[in-house]
VMD Tcl script that draws the C-alpha trace (Angstrom):
set ca {
  {25.50 21.83 -50.89}
  {23.21 24.61 -49.69}
  {21.04 26.40 -52.25}
  {22.45 29.73 -51.05}
  {26.15 30.44 -50.38}
  {26.92 30.03 -46.67}
  {28.96 32.75 -44.97}
  {30.33 32.37 -41.45}
  {30.79 35.68 -39.58}
  {33.26 35.46 -36.69}
  {33.63 38.36 -34.26}
  {33.76 38.49 -30.46}
  {31.94 41.84 -30.49}
  {28.14 41.58 -30.97}
  {28.18 44.98 -32.70}
  {30.74 43.70 -35.22}
  {28.62 40.64 -36.05}
  {25.47 42.71 -36.32}
  {27.17 45.19 -38.63}
  {28.27 42.45 -41.04}
  {24.84 40.79 -40.87}
  {23.14 44.08 -41.73}
  {25.42 44.57 -44.74}
  {24.93 41.05 -46.14}
  {21.32 40.35 -45.16}
  {18.99 40.09 -48.15}
  {21.88 39.56 -50.58}
  {21.15 35.86 -51.25}
  {23.35 34.32 -48.53}
  {22.75 32.07 -45.55}
  {24.53 33.77 -42.64}
  {26.03 32.00 -39.63}
  {27.71 33.67 -36.68}
  {30.31 32.69 -34.10}
  {31.47 34.69 -31.05}
  {34.90 33.10 -30.57}
  {37.50 30.82 -32.14}
  {36.30 27.42 -30.82}
  {32.73 28.21 -31.83}
  {33.93 29.23 -35.29}
  {35.81 25.95 -35.76}
  {32.74 23.94 -34.70}
  {30.41 25.90 -37.00}
  {32.78 25.57 -39.94}
  {33.14 21.79 -39.47}
  {29.37 21.37 -39.29}
  {28.39 23.60 -42.23}
  {31.44 23.75 -44.59}
  {30.80 27.42 -45.49}
  {31.56 29.09 -48.80}
  {33.33 31.98 -47.07}
  {34.52 32.87 -43.56}
  {34.78 36.53 -42.53}
  {37.12 36.30 -39.54}
  {37.92 39.05 -37.06}
  {41.61 39.09 -36.09}
  {41.55 40.69 -32.64}
  {39.70 38.23 -30.41}
  {40.54 37.21 -26.82}
  {41.87 33.71 -26.25}
  {42.16 32.22 -29.75}
  {42.77 35.11 -32.13}
  {41.96 35.14 -35.84}
  {45.45 34.03 -36.88}
  {45.21 30.85 -34.77}
  {41.66 30.12 -36.00}
  {42.96 30.49 -39.56}
  {45.85 28.07 -38.93}
  {43.54 25.44 -37.42}
  {41.08 25.74 -40.30}
  {43.90 25.18 -42.79}
  {45.10 22.10 -40.88}
  {41.70 20.42 -41.31}
  {41.55 18.60 -44.70}
  {37.80 19.22 -44.97}
  {38.16 22.98 -44.38}
  {41.56 23.63 -45.92}
  {40.14 25.16 -49.12}
  {37.40 27.32 -47.59}
  {38.12 31.00 -48.47}
  {39.05 33.04 -45.38}
  {38.99 36.84 -45.32}
  {40.53 38.47 -42.25}
  {38.65 41.51 -41.00}
  {41.13 43.68 -39.16}
  {41.91 47.19 -38.01}
  {45.62 46.36 -38.32}
  {47.00 47.87 -41.49}
  {50.71 47.22 -41.09}
  {52.71 44.96 -43.39}
  {53.78 42.62 -40.57}
  {50.16 41.80 -39.65}
  {49.29 41.08 -43.27}
  {52.31 38.82 -43.70}
  {51.34 37.02 -40.51}
  {47.81 36.55 -41.87}
  {49.10 35.20 -45.18}
  {51.36 32.82 -43.28}
  {48.37 31.55 -41.31}
  {46.53 30.81 -44.58}
  {44.27 33.82 -45.13}
  {43.15 34.52 -48.69}
  {42.36 38.23 -48.39}
  {41.97 41.14 -45.98}
  {39.29 43.72 -45.31}
  {40.33 46.69 -43.23}
  {38.12 48.36 -40.65}
  {36.28 50.60 -41.18}
  {35.25 49.00 -44.48}
  {33.44 50.37 -47.51}
  {29.97 48.84 -47.77}
  {29.90 48.55 -51.56}
  {33.45 47.17 -51.69}
  {32.71 44.57 -49.01}
  {29.60 43.33 -50.81}
  {31.40 43.16 -54.16}
  {34.36 41.21 -52.75}
  {32.09 38.79 -50.87}
  {30.00 38.21 -54.01}
  {33.07 37.51 -56.13}
  {34.69 35.16 -53.62}
  {31.51 33.12 -52.98}
  {30.81 32.72 -56.70}
  {34.36 31.57 -57.42}
  {34.33 29.15 -54.48}
  {31.00 27.60 -55.41}
  {32.16 27.21 -58.99}
  {35.34 25.49 -57.75}
  {33.36 23.17 -55.49}
  {30.87 22.31 -58.22}
  {33.73 21.63 -60.62}
  {35.41 19.36 -58.06}
  {32.18 17.50 -57.45}
  {31.64 17.07 -61.17}
  {35.15 15.75 -61.67}
  {34.67 13.27 -58.79}
  {31.34 12.14 -60.22}
  {32.81 11.71 -63.71}
  {35.73 9.71 -62.35}
  {33.42 7.37 -60.43}
  {31.06 7.12 -63.41}
  {33.91 6.05 -65.70}
  {34.87 3.25 -63.29}
  {31.31 1.92 -63.12}
  {29.75 -0.89 -65.13}
  {26.53 1.14 -65.23}
  {25.79 3.89 -67.69}
  {25.23 7.39 -66.30}
  {23.58 10.21 -68.22}
  {22.51 13.74 -67.39}
  {19.77 15.28 -69.52}
  {18.34 18.78 -69.51}
  {14.67 19.59 -69.01}
  {13.95 19.00 -72.71}
  {15.60 15.56 -72.65}
  {18.83 16.45 -74.46}
  {21.89 14.53 -73.22}
  {24.40 16.82 -71.50}
  {26.80 14.15 -70.25}
  {27.20 10.41 -70.77}
  {29.94 8.17 -69.42}
  {31.69 5.68 -71.66}
  {29.39 2.80 -70.62}
  {26.27 4.81 -71.48}
  {27.75 5.73 -74.86}
  {28.39 2.05 -75.51}
  {24.76 1.19 -74.65}
  {23.46 3.97 -76.90}
  {25.77 3.13 -79.79}
  {27.71 6.38 -79.93}
  {31.50 6.15 -80.05}
  {32.34 9.80 -79.40}
  {34.69 10.68 -76.57}
  {32.93 11.17 -73.26}
  {34.28 14.72 -73.28}
  {32.31 15.50 -76.44}
  {28.65 16.40 -75.86}
  {26.19 14.05 -77.56}
  {23.62 16.81 -77.96}
  {20.78 14.46 -78.93}
  {17.44 13.73 -77.32}
  {17.82 10.71 -75.04}
  {14.54 9.04 -76.04}
  {15.12 9.65 -79.75}
  {18.61 8.16 -79.56}
  {17.41 5.18 -77.50}
  {14.55 4.50 -79.93}
  {17.07 3.71 -82.67}
  {17.87 0.40 -80.94}
  {15.47 -0.19 -78.06}
  {11.80 -0.65 -77.26}
  {10.50 1.11 -74.15}
  {8.90 -1.23 -71.61}
  {6.49 -1.20 -69.87}
  {4.67 1.28 -72.06}
  {2.38 2.59 -69.30}
  {5.37 3.56 -67.14}
  {7.20 5.31 -69.97}
  {4.08 7.37 -70.69}
  {4.89 9.28 -67.49}
  {8.47 9.95 -68.51}
  {9.14 13.32 -66.88}
  {10.39 16.29 -68.82}
  {10.78 17.80 -65.37}
  {10.64 15.81 -62.12}
  {11.00 16.81 -58.51}
  {13.33 14.50 -56.62}
  {14.23 10.90 -57.33}
  {11.79 8.73 -59.26}
  {11.34 5.20 -57.91}
  {9.85 3.81 -61.13}
  {12.04 1.37 -63.06}
  {11.77 1.50 -66.81}
  {13.39 -0.81 -69.31}
  {15.00 -0.31 -72.68}
  {14.81 -3.63 -74.54}
  {16.84 -4.39 -77.65}
  {15.06 -7.39 -79.21}
  {16.91 -10.61 -79.96}
  {18.19 -11.04 -83.52}
  {19.89 -13.87 -85.41}
  {23.22 -12.15 -84.74}
  {22.82 -11.06 -81.09}
  {20.81 -11.96 -77.98}
  {18.33 -9.56 -76.42}
  {19.64 -6.75 -74.20}
  {17.70 -5.34 -71.24}
  {18.64 -2.00 -69.67}
  {16.98 -0.82 -66.45}
  {16.58 2.97 -66.53}
  {16.26 4.81 -63.22}
  {16.09 8.50 -62.39}
  {18.58 8.90 -59.55}
  {18.60 12.60 -58.71}
  {18.54 16.16 -59.87}
  {22.14 17.31 -59.56}
  {21.67 21.06 -59.94}
  {19.94 23.50 -57.63}
  {17.51 24.72 -60.30}
  {16.10 21.24 -60.87}
  {16.57 21.52 -64.64}
  {18.66 18.39 -65.20}
  {18.07 14.74 -64.42}
  {20.68 12.13 -63.56}
  {19.87 8.73 -65.08}
  {21.42 5.32 -64.65}
  {21.42 2.56 -67.28}
  {22.04 -0.91 -65.85}
  {22.38 -4.11 -67.86}
  {19.86 -6.52 -66.27}
  {19.77 -9.00 -69.15}
  {21.08 -11.86 -67.03}
  {18.56 -11.17 -64.26}
  {15.61 -11.04 -66.68}
  {16.82 -14.19 -68.44}
  {17.04 -15.96 -65.08}
  {13.42 -15.07 -64.31}
  {12.33 -16.39 -67.71}
  {14.36 -19.58 -67.37}
  {13.02 -20.12 -63.86}
  {9.42 -19.83 -65.05}
  {10.15 -22.21 -67.93}
  {11.77 -24.67 -65.53}
  {8.79 -24.52 -63.19}
  {6.40 -25.26 -66.06}
  {8.43 -28.25 -67.23}
  {8.84 -29.64 -63.70}
  {5.16 -29.22 -62.94}
  {4.24 -31.14 -66.08}
  {6.84 -33.91 -65.57}
  {5.99 -34.53 -61.91}
  {2.31 -33.82 -61.59}
  {1.03 -35.57 -64.72}
  {2.09 -39.11 -63.67}
  {1.11 -38.40 -60.06}
  {-2.39 -37.34 -61.08}
  {-2.76 -40.58 -63.01}
  {-1.44 -42.62 -60.09}
  {-3.77 -41.04 -57.53}
  {-6.76 -41.35 -59.82}
  {-6.03 -45.00 -60.59}
  {-5.65 -45.90 -56.92}
  {-8.97 -44.24 -56.10}
  {-10.69 -46.38 -58.78}
  {-8.98 -49.56 -57.55}
  {-10.00 -48.78 -53.94}
  {-13.66 -48.71 -55.02}
  {-13.44 -52.08 -56.84}
  {-11.86 -54.23 -54.11}
  {-14.58 -54.18 -51.50}
  {-14.45 -57.36 -49.46}
  {-10.67 -57.78 -49.63}
  {-9.61 -55.97 -46.43}
  {-5.86 -56.66 -46.69}
  {-5.61 -55.52 -50.30}
  {-7.95 -52.64 -49.59}
  {-5.76 -51.46 -46.71}
  {-2.61 -51.62 -48.85}
  {-4.26 -49.71 -51.71}
  {-5.54 -47.08 -49.31}
  {-2.08 -46.75 -47.80}
  {-0.59 -46.28 -51.30}
  {-3.33 -43.78 -52.20}
  {-2.71 -41.67 -49.09}
  {1.04 -41.70 -49.70}
  {0.53 -40.64 -53.31}
  {-1.76 -37.81 -52.23}
  {0.76 -36.65 -49.67}
  {3.55 -36.72 -52.27}
  {1.34 -34.82 -54.69}
  {0.62 -32.11 -52.11}
  {4.31 -31.84 -51.20}
  {5.35 -31.37 -54.85}
  {2.60 -28.81 -55.42}
  {3.73 -26.92 -52.32}
  {7.34 -26.82 -53.55}
  {6.25 -25.60 -56.99}
  {3.99 -23.05 -55.32}
  {6.96 -21.83 -53.28}
  {9.25 -21.62 -56.32}
  {6.63 -19.66 -58.21}
  {6.43 -17.25 -55.28}
  {10.22 -16.90 -55.27}
  {10.10 -15.77 -58.89}
  {7.27 -13.33 -58.18}
  {8.93 -11.57 -55.26}
  {11.97 -10.67 -57.33}
  {9.92 -8.58 -59.72}
  {8.95 -5.82 -57.24}
  {6.68 -2.96 -58.28}
  {4.08 -0.78 -56.64}
  {0.47 -1.28 -55.54}
  {-2.13 1.15 -54.16}
  {-2.86 0.33 -50.53}
  {-6.53 0.76 -51.42}
  {-6.22 -2.60 -53.25}
  {-5.60 -4.47 -49.99}
  {-9.29 -5.18 -49.09}
  {-10.11 -6.39 -52.61}
  {-7.08 -8.70 -52.77}
  {-7.85 -10.08 -49.31}
  {-11.47 -10.87 -50.27}
  {-10.36 -12.57 -53.48}
  {-7.83 -14.74 -51.68}
  {-10.39 -15.68 -49.01}
  {-12.80 -16.74 -51.75}
  {-10.17 -18.95 -53.40}
  {-9.45 -20.62 -50.04}
  {-13.15 -21.01 -49.19}
  {-12.77 -18.83 -46.08}
  {-15.12 -16.15 -44.73}
  {-14.31 -12.69 -46.04}
  {-11.77 -11.17 -43.64}
  {-12.38 -7.97 -41.71}
  {-10.01 -5.32 -43.11}
  {-9.37 -2.20 -41.04}
  {-7.26 0.39 -42.86}
  {-6.59 3.96 -41.70}
  {-7.93 6.65 -44.04}
  {-4.56 8.37 -44.50}
  {-3.18 5.14 -45.97}
  {-5.69 4.42 -48.75}
  {-4.06 6.88 -51.18}
  {-0.53 5.55 -50.57}
  {1.42 3.06 -52.70}
  {3.43 0.18 -51.29}
  {6.72 -1.05 -52.73}
  {5.28 -4.53 -53.33}
  {3.83 -5.55 -56.68}
  {0.17 -6.53 -56.78}
  {1.25 -10.13 -57.46}
  {3.56 -10.15 -54.45}
  {0.96 -8.63 -52.13}
  {-1.70 -11.11 -53.23}
  {0.81 -13.96 -52.87}
  {1.66 -12.88 -49.31}
  {-2.02 -12.75 -48.36}
  {-2.57 -16.19 -49.91}
  {0.33 -17.75 -48.00}
  {-0.69 -16.26 -44.66}
  {-4.38 -17.08 -44.97}
  {-3.62 -20.59 -46.26}
  {-1.34 -21.07 -43.26}
  {-4.14 -19.91 -40.96}
  {-6.48 -22.45 -42.53}
  {-4.00 -25.34 -42.29}
  {-3.27 -24.82 -38.60}
  {-6.77 -23.99 -37.40}
  {-8.32 -26.93 -35.46}
  {-11.42 -26.89 -37.70}
  {-9.60 -25.40 -40.75}
  {-12.01 -22.47 -40.59}
  {-10.16 -19.47 -39.10}
  {-11.54 -15.99 -38.65}
  {-8.99 -13.64 -40.18}
  {-8.61 -9.96 -39.34}
  {-6.35 -7.63 -41.34}
  {-5.28 -4.16 -40.22}
  {-3.15 -1.58 -42.01}
  {-1.86 1.69 -40.59}
  {0.66 4.41 -41.32}
  {3.67 3.74 -39.11}
  {5.75 6.82 -39.95}
  {6.37 8.83 -43.12}
  {7.36 6.36 -45.83}
  {6.36 3.19 -43.92}
  {3.20 1.25 -43.13}
  {2.30 -1.85 -41.15}
  {0.05 -4.63 -42.43}
  {-0.99 -7.16 -39.77}
  {-2.93 -10.39 -40.35}
  {-4.29 -12.18 -37.27}
  {-6.27 -15.43 -36.90}
  {-8.02 -17.31 -34.08}
  {-6.17 -20.60 -34.55}
  {-3.47 -22.03 -32.30}
  {-0.74 -20.19 -30.38}
  {2.94 -21.11 -30.67}
  {5.70 -21.46 -28.11}
  {8.82 -19.21 -28.23}
  {10.96 -21.87 -29.93}
  {8.40 -22.33 -32.70}
  {8.08 -18.57 -33.22}
  {11.86 -18.28 -33.58}
  {11.93 -20.88 -36.39}
  {8.83 -20.02 -38.41}
  {10.79 -18.17 -41.15}
  {12.99 -21.20 -41.84}
  {12.08 -23.12 -45.04}
  {10.67 -26.65 -44.49}
  {9.90 -25.92 -40.82}
  {6.36 -26.58 -39.58}
  {5.70 -25.21 -36.15}
  {2.72 -27.31 -35.12}
  {1.94 -30.91 -36.04}
  {0.73 -32.58 -32.87}
  {-2.42 -30.52 -32.34}
  {-3.98 -30.99 -35.77}
  {-2.09 -34.08 -36.89}
  {0.38 -34.24 -39.78}
  {-0.17 -30.89 -41.49}
  {-0.16 -30.98 -45.30}
  {2.47 -28.94 -47.10}
  {6.19 -28.44 -46.72}
  {6.46 -25.49 -44.33}
  {7.61 -23.11 -47.08}
  {4.90 -20.41 -46.98}
  {6.21 -18.19 -44.20}
  {9.77 -18.22 -45.55}
  {8.33 -16.96 -48.86}
  {6.55 -14.15 -47.02}
  {9.74 -13.18 -45.20}
  {11.71 -13.17 -48.46}
  {9.11 -10.92 -50.15}
  {9.15 -8.38 -47.32}
  {12.92 -8.40 -46.86}
  {13.31 -8.04 -50.62}
  {11.79 -4.53 -50.47}
  {13.67 -3.54 -47.30}
  {10.81 -4.19 -44.89}
  {10.52 -6.21 -41.69}
  {8.23 -9.02 -40.57}
  {7.49 -10.59 -37.20}
  {5.09 -13.21 -35.84}
  {3.63 -13.21 -32.33}
  {0.79 -14.79 -30.36}
  {-2.39 -12.79 -30.06}
  {-2.94 -11.26 -26.63}
  {-6.76 -11.41 -26.83}
  {-7.01 -15.18 -27.32}
  {-5.60 -18.17 -29.19}
  {-4.04 -17.61 -32.59}
  {-1.14 -15.71 -34.06}
  {-0.56 -12.43 -35.85}
  {1.95 -11.69 -38.60}
  {2.95 -8.04 -38.72}
  {4.76 -6.70 -41.78}
  {6.46 -3.32 -42.10}
  {6.49 -2.30 -45.77}
  {7.85 0.80 -47.55}
  {5.57 3.36 -49.13}
  {6.49 5.08 -52.37}
  {6.65 8.86 -52.62}
}
mol new
graphics top color blue
foreach p $ca { graphics top sphere $p radius 0.5 }
foreach p [lrange $ca 0 end-1] q [lrange $ca 1 end] { graphics top cylinder $p $q radius 0.2 }
display resetview
């Protein structure tokens, strides 16, 4: 809905349109004009005005016919229409009422009377539309499993649907105002997490807030813990003095993350502990059986198989850990990219990569958490190392602003190039695109699928292509930026 009431002025005479514009200009309206019936119908459908001032005597499609067609359109049927006419006989007025007109203004009209009637009609229509929108919102809110709350600029709850009242422990009817401060009421049952995000809780915010905050009701002997995700969705009024909040029960999701991390820890201990002992024992045995070539060959074969199994299990656990990380989301300053890239390169014993980032991007925030971004860099640079003929790739990273709200991060190496069939399958778990050139590559082929999942999880895109300047590949990721 427009900030200012929209009035459509319809008259085939330029002088008539200019006269109405002069009377209403500067009165707090947005004025549109149309020179004939078809143009008026098109303008009305596109703008849904708050009032139409419609001249009756027009060639071709007169005002009566325009009025009838407006009333036959479900989207425009309730728009107030005032016929502006020089006809003052009863028959013309009855014809106008039959066509669906709401009122009449006779030519020549009184300036003060015209302004007063227009002001009254636009106020009543906007109130009706706002009331209808509120009733629709309340109906949808009551059908939702999420809680919805509107609070004023001081934080006092103006409206709460039944689900929100259940979360906050108030049993009043949703028609009765709660009249309490949202944070004070929430503090009776919940802790606010994370603390650093809640410190920026806005008493007044412009636009939607992308931060997710949690209200956590701790576990007790009588009830399990409850997690509510709190998001600022929008400012529903034109003055920006109220906030629309959603409360979503994410207990099951948070519990799944915790259980997954616990499972990973247990699996890692159960699988890797005996394997470490097996590999270590075989290495000792291999040193003590010099001079027994047959036994030595068998022990070496067993040792290599154990090492390969160990690496495969570690790769799977690494992948599962990444899967749990990418679900968390968050936000990271793009200025962190060079530091994270250098740290990852150090962990992988690679030369520090060249990072080229445009200046207008360094102050932006990406929709990936710092953990996810570092994980992505680790997977891509580890992949570059595995598939490089000498396992010593030169990595170049570039980051640039693609368009408002989006950036590209590209990581290129000087390893091997891939054929089209390999490029098409690289995002598939357990697929390894190149084995013949470097021999049996360690790992399970899970890294790139983790990267794809992380980028897709935040609504971005990712593609892999061969470098044009020489051997090697580049992975280009399109990631969202936060406002």
